[in-house]
All heavy atoms as a GROMACS GRO file, in nm:
protein
  637
    1MET      N    1   4.626   2.180   5.956
    1MET     CA    2   4.582   2.110   6.074
    1MET      C    3   4.655   1.976   6.079
    1MET      O    4   4.669   1.909   5.978
    1MET     CB    5   4.429   2.090   6.068
    1MET     CG    6   4.374   2.025   6.190
    1MET     SD    7   4.196   2.042   6.216
    1MET     CE    8   4.124   1.957   6.082
    2LYS      N    9   4.696   1.936   6.195
    2LYS     CA   10   4.763   1.809   6.215
    2LYS      C   11   4.662   1.698   6.240
    2LYS      O   12   4.548   1.725   6.280
    2LYS     CB   13   4.857   1.815   6.336
    2LYS     CG   14   4.971   1.912   6.320
    2LYS     CD   15   5.056   1.912   6.445
    2LYS     CE   16   5.169   2.012   6.432
    2LYS     NZ   17   5.252   2.014   6.554
    3VAL      N   18   4.704   1.572   6.217
    3VAL     CA   19   4.619   1.459   6.249
    3VAL      C   20   4.587   1.465   6.399
    3VAL      O   21   4.674   1.489   6.481
    3VAL     CB   22   4.690   1.326   6.214
    3VAL    CG1   23   4.610   1.207   6.265
    3VAL    CG2   24   4.711   1.316   6.064
    4GLY      N   25   4.459   1.447   6.431
    4GLY     CA   26   4.414   1.458   6.569
    4GLY      C   27   4.366   1.598   6.604
    4GLY      O   28   4.304   1.620   6.708
    5GLY      N   29   4.393   1.693   6.516
    5GLY     CA   30   4.350   1.831   6.539
    5GLY      C   31   4.199   1.845   6.529
    5GLY      O   32   4.134   1.774   6.454
    6LYS      N   33   4.143   1.935   6.606
    6LYS     CA   34   3.999   1.959   6.607
    6LYS      C   35   3.970   2.104   6.575
    6LYS      O   36   4.042   2.193   6.619
    6LYS     CB   37   3.939   1.922   6.743
    6LYS     CG   38   3.953   1.774   6.776
    6LYS     CD   39   3.893   1.744   6.911
    6LYS     CE   40   3.910   1.596   6.944
    6LYS     NZ   41   3.851   1.562   7.072
    7ARG      N   42   3.865   2.127   6.497
    7ARG     CA   43   3.823   2.262   6.461
    7ARG      C   44   3.672   2.271   6.465
    7ARG      O   45   3.602   2.172   6.444
    7ARG     CB   46   3.870   2.300   6.320
    7ARG     CG   47   4.021   2.301   6.299
    7ARG     CD   48   4.085   2.420   6.368
    7ARG     NE   49   4.225   2.432   6.336
    7ARG     CZ   50   4.324   2.369   6.398
    7ARG    NH1   51   4.297   2.287   6.497
    7ARG    NH2   52   4.449   2.386   6.363
    8THR      N   53   3.623   2.391   6.487
    8THR     CA   54   3.480   2.418   6.478
    8THR      C   55   3.459   2.500   6.352
    8THR      O   56   3.519   2.607   6.336
    8THR     CB   57   3.431   2.496   6.601
    8THR    OG1   58   3.457   2.417   6.717
    8THR    CG2   59   3.283   2.525   6.590
    9LEU      N   60   3.377   2.449   6.261
    9LEU     CA   61   3.345   2.522   6.138
    9LEU      C   62   3.210   2.589   6.157
    9LEU      O   63   3.111   2.524   6.192
    9LEU     CB   64   3.338   2.426   6.019
    9LEU     CG   65   3.463   2.345   5.990
    9LEU    CD1   66   3.438   2.251   5.873
    9LEU    CD2   67   3.581   2.435   5.961
   10LYS      N   68   3.208   2.721   6.137
   10LYS     CA   69   3.084   2.797   6.150
   10LYS      C   70   3.048   2.852   6.012
   10LYS      O   71   3.124   2.929   5.954
   10LYS     CB   72   3.102   2.911   6.250
   10LYS     CG   73   3.131   2.859   6.390
   10LYS     CD   74   3.154   2.971   6.489
   10LYS     CE   75   3.184   2.913   6.627
   10LYS     NZ   76   3.211   3.018   6.725
   11ILE      N   77   2.932   2.811   5.963
   11ILE     CA   78   2.888   2.849   5.830
   11ILE      C   79   2.773   2.948   5.844
   11ILE      O   80   2.667   2.915   5.898
   11ILE     CB   81   2.839   2.726   5.750
   11ILE    CG1   82   2.937   2.608   5.762
   11ILE    CG2   83   2.812   2.763   5.604
   11ILE    CD1   84   3.075   2.632   5.708
   12PRO      N   85   2.790   3.071   5.792
   12PRO     CA   86   2.683   3.170   5.801
   12PRO      C   87   2.569   3.134   5.704
   12PRO      O   88   2.591   3.060   5.607
   12PRO     CB   89   2.751   3.301   5.760
   12PRO     CG   90   2.867   3.258   5.676
   12PRO     CD   91   2.910   3.126   5.729
   13PRO      N   92   2.449   3.183   5.729
   13PRO     CA   93   2.332   3.148   5.646
   13PRO      C   94   2.354   3.172   5.496
   13PRO      O   95   2.310   3.092   5.415
   13PRO     CB   96   2.220   3.239   5.699
   13PRO     CG   97   2.264   3.283   5.833
   13PRO     CD   98   2.414   3.278   5.834
   14GLN      N   99   2.421   3.280   5.461
   14GLN     CA  100   2.438   3.310   5.318
   14GLN      C  101   2.526   3.207   5.246
   14GLN      O  102   2.519   3.195   5.124
   14GLN     CB  103   2.490   3.453   5.296
   14GLN     CG  104   2.626   3.482   5.354
   14GLN     CD  105   2.621   3.535   5.496
   14GLN    OE1  106   2.526   3.510   5.569
   14GLN    NE2  107   2.723   3.607   5.536
   15LEU      N  108   2.606   3.130   5.320
   15LEU     CA  109   2.685   3.023   5.258
   15LEU      C  110   2.622   2.886   5.282
   15LEU      O  111   2.672   2.784   5.233
   15LEU     CB  112   2.828   3.023   5.315
   15LEU     CG  113   2.911   3.147   5.285
   15LEU    CD1  114   3.047   3.139   5.352
   15LEU    CD2  115   2.927   3.166   5.134
   16ALA      N  116   2.513   2.883   5.358
   16ALA     CA  117   2.446   2.756   5.388
   16ALA      C  118   2.312   2.751   5.315
   16ALA      O  119   2.309   2.750   5.192
   16ALA     CB  120   2.429   2.740   5.539
   17TYR      N  121   2.200   2.753   5.388
   17TYR     CA  122   2.067   2.741   5.327
   17TYR      C  123   1.995   2.873   5.311
   17TYR      O  124   1.884   2.877   5.260
   17TYR     CB  125   1.982   2.645   5.411
   17TYR     CG  126   2.034   2.504   5.408
   17TYR    CD1  127   2.111   2.453   5.512
   17TYR    CD2  128   2.008   2.422   5.299
   17TYR    CE1  129   2.160   2.324   5.508
   17TYR    CE2  130   2.057   2.293   5.294
   17TYR     CZ  131   2.133   2.244   5.398
   17TYR     OH  132   2.181   2.116   5.394
   18GLY      N  133   2.058   2.982   5.358
   18GLY     CA  134   1.997   3.114   5.341
   18GLY      C  135   1.865   3.127   5.414
   18GLY      O  136   1.841   3.064   5.517
   19ASP      N  137   1.775   3.209   5.358
   19ASP     CA  138   1.645   3.235   5.420
   19ASP      C  139   1.546   3.121   5.401
   19ASP      O  140   1.448   3.111   5.474
   19ASP     CB  141   1.584   3.365   5.364
   19ASP     CG  142   1.664   3.486   5.407
   19ASP    OD1  143   1.726   3.480   5.516
   19ASP    OD2  144   1.665   3.585   5.332
   20ARG      N  145   1.572   3.032   5.304
   20ARG     CA  146   1.477   2.926   5.274
   20ARG      C  147   1.486   2.809   5.371
   20ARG      O  148   1.392   2.736   5.392
   20ARG     CB  149   1.493   2.876   5.131
   20ARG     CG  150   1.628   2.817   5.100
   20ARG     CD  151   1.641   2.786   4.950
   20ARG     NE  152   1.781   2.784   4.914
   20ARG     CZ  153   1.858   2.678   4.923
   20ARG    NH1  154   1.810   2.565   4.966
   20ARG    NH2  155   1.985   2.684   4.888
   21GLY      N  156   1.604   2.788   5.432
   21GLY     CA  157   1.621   2.677   5.525
   21GLY      C  158   1.621   2.544   5.453
   21GLY      O  159   1.638   2.537   5.332
   22ALA      N  160   1.601   2.436   5.528
   22ALA     CA  161   1.596   2.302   5.470
   22ALA      C  162   1.480   2.225   5.532
   22ALA      O  163   1.497   2.150   5.628
   22ALA     CB  164   1.728   2.229   5.494
   23GLY      N  165   1.363   2.248   5.479
   23GLY     CA  166   1.243   2.180   5.528
   23GLY      C  167   1.216   2.210   5.674
   23GLY      O  168   1.230   2.323   5.720
   24ASP      N  169   1.178   2.105   5.748
   24ASP     CA  170   1.148   2.121   5.890
   24ASP      C  171   1.272   2.103   5.977
   24ASP      O  172   1.265   2.118   6.098
   24ASP     CB  173   1.043   2.018   5.933
   24ASP     CG  174   0.910   2.041   5.862
   24ASP    OD1  175   0.884   2.157   5.824
   24ASP    OD2  176   0.835   1.944   5.847
   25VAL      N  177   1.384   2.070   5.915
   25VAL     CA  178   1.505   2.037   5.991
   25VAL      C  179   1.589   2.159   6.025
   25VAL      O  180   1.633   2.177   6.139
   25VAL     CB  181   1.591   1.935   5.912
   25VAL    CG1  182   1.716   1.896   5.989
   25VAL    CG2  183   1.510   1.812   5.877
   26ILE      N  184   1.612   2.246   5.926
   26ILE     CA  185   1.696   2.365   5.946
   26ILE      C  186   1.614   2.488   5.910
   26ILE      O  187   1.572   2.504   5.796
   26ILE     CB  188   1.823   2.358   5.859
   26ILE    CG1  189   1.904   2.234   5.896
   26ILE    CG2  190   1.907   2.485   5.876
   26ILE    CD1  191   2.022   2.206   5.805
   27PRO      N  192   1.590   2.577   6.006
   27PRO     CA  193   1.510   2.697   5.978
   27PRO      C  194   1.586   2.797   5.891
   27PRO      O  195   1.709   2.794   5.884
   27PRO     CB  196   1.484   2.754   6.117
   27PRO     CG  197   1.595   2.704   6.201
   27PRO     CD  198   1.634   2.571   6.146
   28GLY      N  199   1.513   2.884   5.825
   28GLY     CA  200   1.574   2.990   5.745
   28GLY      C  201   1.661   3.080   5.831
   28GLY      O  202   1.631   3.105   5.947
   29GLY      N  203   1.771   3.128   5.775
   29GLY     CA  204   1.861   3.218   5.847
   29GLY      C  205   1.947   3.150   5.952
   29GLY      O  206   2.011   3.218   6.033
   30ALA      N  207   1.952   3.018   5.950
   30ALA     CA  208   2.028   2.945   6.053
   30ALA      C  209   2.178   2.944   6.022
   30ALA      O  210   2.220   2.931   5.908
   30ALA     CB  211   1.978   2.801   6.063
   31HIS      N  212   2.256   2.960   6.126
   31HIS     CA  213   2.401   2.942   6.118
   31HIS      C  214   2.428   2.794   6.142
   31HIS      O  215   2.370   2.734   6.233
   31HIS     CB  216   2.474   3.023   6.226
   31HIS     CG  217   2.466   3.170   6.204
   31HIS    ND1  218   2.564   3.242   6.143
   31HIS    CD2  219   2.367   3.259   6.234
   31HIS    CE1  220   2.530   3.369   6.137
   31HIS    NE2  221   2.410   3.383   6.192
   32LEU      N  222   2.514   2.732   6.062
   32LEU     CA  223   2.549   2.592   6.082
   32LEU      C  224   2.682   2.584   6.155
   32LEU      O  225   2.772   2.664   6.130
   32LEU     CB  226   2.559   2.519   5.948
   32LEU     CG  227   2.436   2.524   5.858
   32LEU    CD1  228   2.461   2.445   5.731
   32LEU    CD2  229   2.313   2.474   5.930
   33GLN      N  230   2.694   2.487   6.244
   33GLN     CA  231   2.819   2.470   6.319
   33GLN      C  232   2.855   2.321   6.319
   33GLN      O  233   2.772   2.236   6.352
   33GLN     CB  234   2.803   2.520   6.462
   33GLN     CG  235   2.931   2.513   6.541
   33GLN     CD  236   2.920   2.588   6.673
   33GLN    OE1  237   2.860   2.695   6.679
   33GLN    NE2  238   2.978   2.532   6.776
   34PHE      N  239   2.979   2.290   6.279
   34PHE     CA  240   3.026   2.152   6.273
   34PHE      C  241   3.153   2.138   6.356
   34PHE      O  242   3.244   2.220   6.345
   34PHE     CB  243   3.058   2.113   6.128
   34PHE     CG  244   2.941   2.122   6.035
   34PHE    CD1  245   2.919   2.237   5.961
   34PHE    CD2  246   2.854   2.016   6.022
   34PHE    CE1  247   2.812   2.246   5.874
   34PHE    CE2  248   2.745   2.025   5.935
   34PHE     CZ  249   2.724   2.139   5.861
   35GLU      N  250   3.158   2.034   6.437
   35GLU     CA  251   3.279   2.000   6.512
   35GLU      C  252   3.353   1.896   6.428
   35GLU      O  253   3.298   1.789   6.400
   35GLU     CB  254   3.243   1.941   6.649
   35GLU     CG  255   3.159   2.033   6.735
   35GLU     CD  256   3.231   2.161   6.775
   35GLU    OE1  257   3.353   2.156   6.798
   35GLU    OE2  258   3.164   2.265   6.784
   36CYS      N  259   3.475   1.926   6.388
   36CYS     CA  260   3.550   1.838   6.298
   36CYS      C  261   3.682   1.795   6.361
   36CYS      O  262   3.744   1.872   6.436
   36CYS     CB  263   3.580   1.909   6.167
   36CYS     SG  264   3.433   1.966   6.082
   37GLU      N  265   3.724   1.673   6.329
   37GLU     CA  266   3.852   1.621   6.375
   37GLU      C  267   3.921   1.552   6.258
   37GLU      O  268   3.858   1.471   6.188
   37GLU     CB  269   3.833   1.522   6.488
   37GLU     CG  270   3.964   1.461   6.538
   37GLU     CD  271   3.943   1.361   6.651
   37GLU    OE1  272   3.829   1.344   6.696
   37GLU    OE2  273   4.042   1.302   6.692
   38LEU      N  274   4.047   1.584   6.233
   38LEU     CA  275   4.123   1.519   6.127
   38LEU      C  276   4.173   1.385   6.180
   38LEU      O  277   4.259   1.380   6.268
   38LEU     CB  278   4.240   1.606   6.082
   38LEU     CG  279   4.325   1.551   5.968
   38LEU    CD1  280   4.241   1.528   5.843
   38LEU    CD2  281   4.440   1.645   5.938
   39LYS      N  282   4.115   1.277   6.129
   39LYS     CA  283   4.148   1.142   6.177
   39LYS      C  284   4.277   1.090   6.117
   39LYS      O  285   4.356   1.026   6.185
   39LYS     CB  286   4.035   1.045   6.145
   39LYS     CG  287   3.906   1.076   6.215
   39LYS     CD  288   3.917   1.039   6.360
   39LYS     CE  289   3.781   1.046   6.425
   39LYS     NZ  290   3.782   1.007   6.562
   40SER      N  291   4.297   1.113   5.987
   40SER     CA  292   4.418   1.065   5.921
   40SER      C  293   4.430   1.132   5.785
   40SER      O  294   4.338   1.196   5.737
   40SER     CB  295   4.416   0.912   5.904
   40SER     OG  296   4.315   0.876   5.813
   41ILE      N  297   4.546   1.113   5.725
   41ILE     CA  298   4.571   1.163   5.590
   41ILE      C  299   4.603   1.041   5.504
   41ILE      O  300   4.696   0.966   5.534
   41ILE     CB  301   4.688   1.263   5.586
   41ILE    CG1  302   4.653   1.384   5.673
   41ILE    CG2  303   4.720   1.304   5.443
   41ILE    CD1  304   4.765   1.483   5.691
   42ALA      N  305   4.522   1.019   5.401
   42ALA     CA  306   4.539   0.902   5.316
   42ALA      C  307   4.661   0.918   5.225
   42ALA      O  308   4.687   1.026   5.172
   42ALA     CB  309   4.414   0.880   5.232
   43ASN      N  310   4.735   0.809   5.210
   43ASN     CA  311   4.853   0.809   5.123
   43ASN      C  312   4.827   0.741   4.990
   43ASN      O  313   4.906   0.751   4.899
   43ASN     CB  314   4.970   0.740   5.192
   43ASN     CG  315   5.019   0.818   5.312
   43ASN    OD1  316   5.022   0.940   5.310
   43ASN    ND2  317   5.054   0.748   5.418
   44ASN      N  318   4.716   0.668   4.980
   44ASN     CA  319   4.685   0.601   4.855
   44ASN      C  320   4.534   0.583   4.843
   44ASN      O  321   4.459   0.615   4.934
   44ASN     CB  322   4.758   0.466   4.844
   44ASN     CG  323   4.724   0.373   4.958
   44ASN    OD1  324   4.608   0.359   4.994
   44ASN    ND2  325   4.824   0.309   5.016
   45VAL      N  326   4.491   0.529   4.732
   45VAL     CA  327   4.348   0.516   4.703
   45VAL      C  328   4.279   0.426   4.805
   45VAL      O  329   4.169   0.457   4.852
   45VAL     CB  330   4.327   0.461   4.560
   45VAL    CG1  331   4.180   0.433   4.534
   45VAL    CG2  332   4.381   0.559   4.459
   46MET      N  333   4.339   0.314   4.842
   46MET     CA  334   4.275   0.223   4.935
   46MET      C  335   4.255   0.289   5.072
   46MET      O  336   4.151   0.273   5.134
   46MET     CB  337   4.357   0.095   4.950
   46MET     CG  338   4.285  -0.014   5.023
   46MET     SD  339   4.132  -0.057   4.939
   46MET     CE  340   4.064  -0.175   5.051
   47GLU      N  341   4.353   0.366   5.117
   47GLU     CA  342   4.338   0.436   5.244
   47GLU      C  343   4.225   0.538   5.237
   47GLU      O  344   4.150   0.556   5.333
   47GLU     CB  345   4.469   0.505   5.284
   47GLU     CG  346   4.574   0.410   5.336
   47GLU     CD  347   4.698   0.483   5.384
   47GLU    OE1  348   4.691   0.605   5.410
   47GLU    OE2  349   4.801   0.418   5.395
   48GLU      N  350   4.211   0.606   5.122
   48GLU     CA  351   4.102   0.701   5.105
   48GLU      C  352   3.968   0.630   5.115
   48GLU      O  353   3.876   0.679   5.182
   48GLU     CB  354   4.113   0.771   4.969
   48GLU     CG  355   4.223   0.873   4.961
   48GLU     CD  356   4.227   0.940   4.824
   48GLU    OE1  357   4.120   0.955   4.761
   48GLU    OE2  358   4.338   0.977   4.781
   49LYS      N  359   3.955   0.517   5.049
   49LYS     CA  360   3.829   0.442   5.050
   49LYS      C  361   3.797   0.392   5.190
   49LYS      O  362   3.683   0.394   5.233
   49LYS     CB  363   3.834   0.325   4.951
   49LYS     CG  364   3.851   0.367   4.808
   49LYS     CD  365   3.738   0.456   4.763
   49LYS     CE  366   3.755   0.506   4.622
   49LYS     NZ  367   3.665   0.613   4.589
   50MET      N  368   3.897   0.346   5.263
   50MET     CA  369   3.874   0.298   5.399
   50MET      C  370   3.831   0.413   5.490
   50MET      O  371   3.747   0.396   5.578
   50MET     CB  372   3.998   0.229   5.454
   50MET     CG  373   4.034   0.100   5.382
   50MET     SD  374   3.899  -0.018   5.375
   50MET     CE  375   3.886  -0.063   5.545
   51ALA      N  376   3.889   0.531   5.469
   51ALA     CA  377   3.851   0.648   5.548
   51ALA      C  378   3.705   0.685   5.520
   51ALA      O  379   3.630   0.718   5.612
   51ALA     CB  380   3.943   0.765   5.518
   52GLU      N  381   3.664   0.678   5.393
   52GLU     CA  382   3.524   0.706   5.358
   52GLU      C  383   3.432   0.605   5.425
   52GLU      O  384   3.328   0.640   5.479
   52GLU     CB  385   3.505   0.698   5.206
   52GLU     CG  386   3.564   0.813   5.130
   52GLU     CD  387   3.549   0.795   4.980
   52GLU    OE1  388   3.449   0.732   4.936
   52GLU    OE2  389   3.635   0.842   4.906
   53ALA      N  390   3.472   0.479   5.422
   53ALA     CA  391   3.388   0.372   5.477
   53ALA      C  392   3.373   0.382   5.629
   53ALA      O  393   3.273   0.339   5.684
   53ALA     CB  394   3.445   0.236   5.438
   54SER      N  395   3.472   0.437   5.696
   54SER     CA  396   3.468   0.440   5.843
   54SER      C  397   3.353   0.522   5.898
   54SER      O  398   3.312   0.503   6.012
   54SER     CB  399   3.601   0.492   5.899
   54SER     OG  400   3.617   0.629   5.869
   55SER      N  401   3.297   0.612   5.817
   55SER     CA  402   3.187   0.695   5.865
   55SER      C  403   3.049   0.640   5.826
   55SER      O  404   2.948   0.700   5.857
   55SER     CB  405   3.202   0.837   5.811
   55SER     OG  406   3.191   0.836   5.670
   56MET      N  407   3.045   0.523   5.762
   56MET     CA  408   2.919   0.463   5.718
   56MET      C  409   2.864   0.367   5.823
   56MET      O  410   2.936   0.320   5.910
   56MET     CB  411   2.941   0.385   5.588
   56MET     CG  412   2.988   0.468   5.473
   56MET     SD  413   3.022   0.362   5.333
   56MET     CE  414   3.076   0.482   5.214
   57ASN      N  415   2.735   0.337   5.810
   57ASN     CA  416   2.677   0.235   5.899
   57ASN      C  417   2.738   0.099   5.862
   57ASN      O  418   2.784   0.080   5.749
   57ASN     CB  419   2.525   0.236   5.896
   57ASN     CG  420   2.468   0.182   5.767
   57ASN    OD1  421   2.508   0.076   5.718
   57ASN    ND2  422   2.372   0.254   5.711
   58PRO      N  423   2.740   0.002   5.954
   58PRO     CA  424   2.811  -0.125   5.931
   58PRO      C  425   2.769  -0.202   5.806
   58PRO      O  426   2.854  -0.256   5.736
   58PRO     CB  427   2.781  -0.205   6.058
   58PRO     CG  428   2.758  -0.102   6.162
   58PRO     CD  429   2.691   0.012   6.091
   59ALA      N  430   2.640  -0.207   5.774
   59ALA     CA  431   2.595  -0.281   5.657
   59ALA      C  432   2.646  -0.216   5.529
   59ALA      O  433   2.698  -0.283   5.439
   59ALA     CB  434   2.443  -0.290   5.655
   60LYS      N  435   2.633  -0.086   5.522
   60LYS     CA  436   2.679  -0.013   5.403
   60LYS      C  437   2.832  -0.019   5.395
   60LYS      O  438   2.888  -0.031   5.287
   60LYS     CB  439   2.631   0.132   5.410
   60LYS     CG  440   2.652   0.209   5.283
   60LYS     CD  441   2.586   0.346   5.290
   60LYS     CE  442   2.604   0.422   5.162
   60LYS     NZ  443   2.545   0.555   5.167
   61GLN      N  444   2.897  -0.013   5.509
   61GLN     CA  445   3.042  -0.020   5.515
   61GLN      C  446   3.092  -0.152   5.458
   61GLN      O  447   3.186  -0.155   5.379
   61GLN     CB  448   3.088  -0.004   5.659
   61GLN     CG  449   3.236   0.002   5.678
   61GLN     CD  450   3.272   0.021   5.825
   61GLN    OE1  451   3.197  -0.015   5.914
   61GLN    NE2  452   3.386   0.080   5.848
   62PHE      N  453   3.030  -0.264   5.497
   62PHE     CA  454   3.070  -0.395   5.447
   62PHE      C  455   3.059  -0.401   5.295
   62PHE      O  456   3.151  -0.443   5.226
   62PHE     CB  457   2.985  -0.506   5.510
   62PHE     CG  458   3.012  -0.641   5.450
   62PHE    CD1  459   3.125  -0.712   5.487
   62PHE    CD2  460   2.927  -0.693   5.355
   62PHE    CE1  461   3.151  -0.835   5.430
   62PHE    CE2  462   2.953  -0.816   5.298
   62PHE     CZ  463   3.066  -0.888   5.335
   63LEU      N  464   2.945  -0.357   5.242
   63LEU     CA  465   2.923  -0.359   5.098
   63LEU      C  466   3.025  -0.270   5.027
   63LEU      O  467   3.083  -0.309   4.926
   63LEU     CB  468   2.780  -0.313   5.066
   63LEU     CG  469   2.743  -0.310   4.919
   63LEU    CD1  470   2.751  -0.451   4.861
   63LEU    CD2  471   2.603  -0.254   4.901
   64TYR      N  472   3.050  -0.152   5.080
   64TYR     CA  473   3.144  -0.057   5.019
   64TYR      C  474   3.284  -0.115   5.014
   64TYR      O  475   3.351  -0.111   4.912
   64TYR     CB  476   3.141   0.073   5.099
   64TYR     CG  477   3.222   0.184   5.037
   64TYR    CD1  478   3.170   0.261   4.935
   64TYR    CD2  479   3.351   0.212   5.081
   64TYR    CE1  480   3.244   0.363   4.878
   64TYR    CE2  481   3.425   0.313   5.025
   64TYR     CZ  482   3.371   0.389   4.923
   64TYR     OH  483   3.444   0.489   4.867
   65VAL      N  484   3.330  -0.172   5.126
   65VAL     CA  485   3.465  -0.228   5.132
   65VAL      C  486   3.476  -0.348   5.039
   65VAL      O  487   3.575  -0.367   4.970
   65VAL     CB  488   3.503  -0.266   5.277
   65VAL    CG1  489   3.631  -0.346   5.282
   65VAL    CG2  490   3.516  -0.140   5.361
   66PHE      N  491   3.370  -0.430   5.033
   66PHE     CA  492   3.370  -0.546   4.944
   66PHE      C  493   3.383  -0.504   4.799
   66PHE      O  494   3.464  -0.557   4.725
   66PHE     CB  495   3.241  -0.627   4.965
   66PHE     CG  496   3.231  -0.746   4.873
   66PHE    CD1  497   3.304  -0.861   4.900
   66PHE    CD2  498   3.151  -0.741   4.760
   66PHE    CE1  499   3.296  -0.970   4.815
   66PHE    CE2  500   3.144  -0.848   4.676
   66PHE     CZ  501   3.216  -0.964   4.702
   67VAL      N  502   3.304  -0.404   4.758
   67VAL     CA  503   3.308  -0.357   4.619
   67VAL      C  504   3.442  -0.292   4.588
   67VAL      O  505   3.504  -0.320   4.485
   67VAL     CB  506   3.191  -0.259   4.590
   67VAL    CG1  507   3.209  -0.192   4.456
   67VAL    CG2  508   3.058  -0.333   4.598
   68ALA      N  509   3.491  -0.205   4.678
   68ALA     CA  510   3.621  -0.139   4.657
   68ALA      C  511   3.732  -0.244   4.648
   68ALA      O  512   3.820  -0.236   4.562
   68ALA     CB  513   3.650  -0.039   4.768
   69GLY      N  514   3.728  -0.344   4.736
   69GLY     CA  515   3.829  -0.450   4.733
   69GLY      C  516   3.824  -0.530   4.605
   69GLY      O  517   3.927  -0.565   4.547
   70SER      N  518   3.704  -0.558   4.555
   70SER     CA  519   3.688  -0.632   4.430
   70SER      C  520   3.744  -0.554   4.313
   70SER      O  521   3.810  -0.610   4.225
   70SER     CB  522   3.540  -0.664   4.404
   70SER     OG  523   3.490  -0.748   4.504
   71ILE      N  524   3.719  -0.424   4.311
   71ILE     CA  525   3.770  -0.341   4.202
   71ILE      C  526   3.922  -0.337   4.206
   71ILE      O  527   3.988  -0.352   4.104
   71ILE     CB  528   3.710  -0.198   4.210
   71ILE    CG1  529   3.560  -0.204   4.178
   71ILE    CG2  530   3.782  -0.103   4.115
   71ILE    CD1  531   3.485  -0.077   4.208
   72ILE      N  532   3.978  -0.318   4.323
   72ILE     CA  533   4.125  -0.314   4.335
   72ILE      C  534   4.186  -0.447   4.294
   72ILE      O  535   4.285  -0.453   4.224
   72ILE     CB  536   4.166  -0.273   4.478
   72ILE    CG1  537   4.130  -0.126   4.500
   72ILE    CG2  538   4.315  -0.296   4.503
   72ILE    CD1  539   4.141  -0.078   4.641
   73TYR      N  540   4.122  -0.559   4.335
   73TYR     CA  541   4.170  -0.692   4.298
   73TYR      C  542   4.170  -0.707   4.146
   73TYR      O  543   4.267  -0.754   4.086
   73TYR     CB  544   4.083  -0.800   4.361
   73TYR     CG  545   4.114  -0.938   4.311
   73TYR    CD1  546   4.225  -1.007   4.358
   73TYR    CD2  547   4.034  -0.998   4.214
   73TYR    CE1  548   4.254  -1.134   4.311
   73TYR    CE2  549   4.063  -1.124   4.166
   73TYR     CZ  550   4.173  -1.192   4.215
   73TYR     OH  551   4.202  -1.315   4.168
   74ASP      N  552   4.061  -0.664   4.080
   74ASP     CA  553   4.052  -0.675   3.934
   74ASP      C  554   4.159  -0.591   3.865
   74ASP      O  555   4.219  -0.635   3.767
   74ASP     CB  556   3.914  -0.633   3.885
   74ASP     CG  557   3.805  -0.733   3.923
   74ASP    OD1  558   3.840  -0.848   3.957
   74ASP    OD2  559   3.687  -0.695   3.919
   75VAL      N  560   4.184  -0.472   3.916
   75VAL     CA  561   4.287  -0.385   3.856
   75VAL      C  562   4.424  -0.448   3.871
   75VAL      O  563   4.502  -0.454   3.775
   75VAL     CB  564   4.284  -0.244   3.920
   75VAL    CG1  565   4.407  -0.164   3.880
   75VAL    CG2  566   4.156  -0.171   3.882
   76LEU      N  567   4.456  -0.498   3.991
   76LEU     CA  568   4.586  -0.562   4.012
   76LEU      C  569   4.602  -0.687   3.926
   76LEU      O  570   4.708  -0.711   3.869
   76LEU     CB  571   4.606  -0.596   4.160
   76LEU     CG  572   4.622  -0.477   4.254
   76LEU    CD1  573   4.626  -0.525   4.398
   76LEU    CD2  574   4.746  -0.397   4.220
   77LYS      N  575   4.496  -0.766   3.916
   77LYS     CA  576   4.498  -0.887   3.834
   77LYS      C  577   4.525  -0.850   3.688
   77LYS      O  578   4.606  -0.914   3.620
   77LYS     CB  579   4.365  -0.960   3.848
   77LYS     CG  580   4.358  -1.091   3.776
   77LYS     CD  581   4.223  -1.157   3.803
   77LYS     CE  582   4.202  -1.277   3.715
   77LYS     NZ  583   4.068  -1.333   3.729
   78TYR      N  584   4.459  -0.746   3.639
   78TYR     CA  585   4.478  -0.700   3.501
   78TYR      C  586   4.622  -0.653   3.480
   78TYR      O  587   4.685  -0.688   3.382
   78TYR     CB  588   4.380  -0.588   3.467
   78TYR     CG  589   4.405  -0.526   3.333
   78TYR    CD1  590   4.365  -0.592   3.217
   78TYR    CD2  591   4.470  -0.404   3.320
   78TYR    CE1  592   4.390  -0.537   3.093
   78TYR    CE2  593   4.496  -0.348   3.196
   78TYR     CZ  594   4.455  -0.415   3.083
   78TYR     OH  595   4.482  -0.359   2.960
   79GLN      N  596   4.674  -0.574   3.574
   79GLN     CA  597   4.810  -0.523   3.562
   79GLN      C  598   4.911  -0.637   3.560
   79GLN      O  599   5.006  -0.635   3.483
   79GLN     CB  600   4.842  -0.427   3.676
   79GLN     CG  601   4.772  -0.295   3.664
   79GLN     CD  602   4.798  -0.203   3.782
   79GLN    OE1  603   4.840  -0.246   3.888
   79GLN    NE2  604   4.772  -0.076   3.762
   80MET      N  605   4.891  -0.737   3.643
   80MET     CA  606   4.983  -0.850   3.647
   80MET      C  607   4.975  -0.930   3.518
   80MET      O  608   5.075  -0.979   3.468
   80MET     CB  609   4.952  -0.940   3.768
   80MET     CG  610   4.986  -0.874   3.900
   80MET     SD  611   4.930  -0.968   4.042
   80MET     CE  612   5.032  -1.112   4.031
   81HIS      N  613   4.856  -0.940   3.460
   81HIS     CA  614   4.838  -1.014   3.335
   81HIS      C  615   4.906  -0.940   3.219
   81HIS      O  616   4.968  -1.002   3.134
   81HIS     CB  617   4.689  -1.031   3.306
   81HIS     CG  618   4.662  -1.104   3.179
   81HIS    ND1  619   4.685  -1.238   3.164
   81HIS    CD2  620   4.616  -1.060   3.059
   81HIS    CE1  621   4.655  -1.274   3.040
   81HIS    NE2  622   4.612  -1.168   2.976
   82VAL      N  623   4.895  -0.808   3.217
   82VAL     CA  624   4.954  -0.727   3.110
   82VAL      C  625   5.105  -0.732   3.114
   82VAL      O  626   5.173  -0.740   3.014
   82VAL     CB  627   4.902  -0.582   3.116
   82VAL    CG1  628   4.978  -0.492   3.022
   82VAL    CG2  629   4.753  -0.578   3.087
   83ILE      N  630   5.162  -0.727   3.235
   83ILE     CA  631   5.308  -0.730   3.249
   83ILE      C  632   5.356  -0.868   3.217
   83ILE      O  633   5.428  -0.905   3.141
   83ILE     CB  634   5.348  -0.693   3.393
   83ILE    CG1  635   5.311  -0.549   3.418
   83ILE    CG2  636   5.497  -0.713   3.414
   83ILE    CD1  637   5.330  -0.504   3.561
   0.00000   0.00000   0.00000
């Protein structure tokens, strides 16, 4: 699939929740259907983390990006110190 491509994923009950369902939200024997779009392909770890963060709520996103940025900063600082 290319970036920007869209697909519909259809999951049969035997690969999803089966006859038991998921509480009051998904009944037993339900087929699941997801509309998916490939937004981008990450080329490095930071791009992967930013892609993960883009689907989070804003408060969680801020915390996630802050922590990921701090970890990357510490790793780069350590590498520069070692060299």
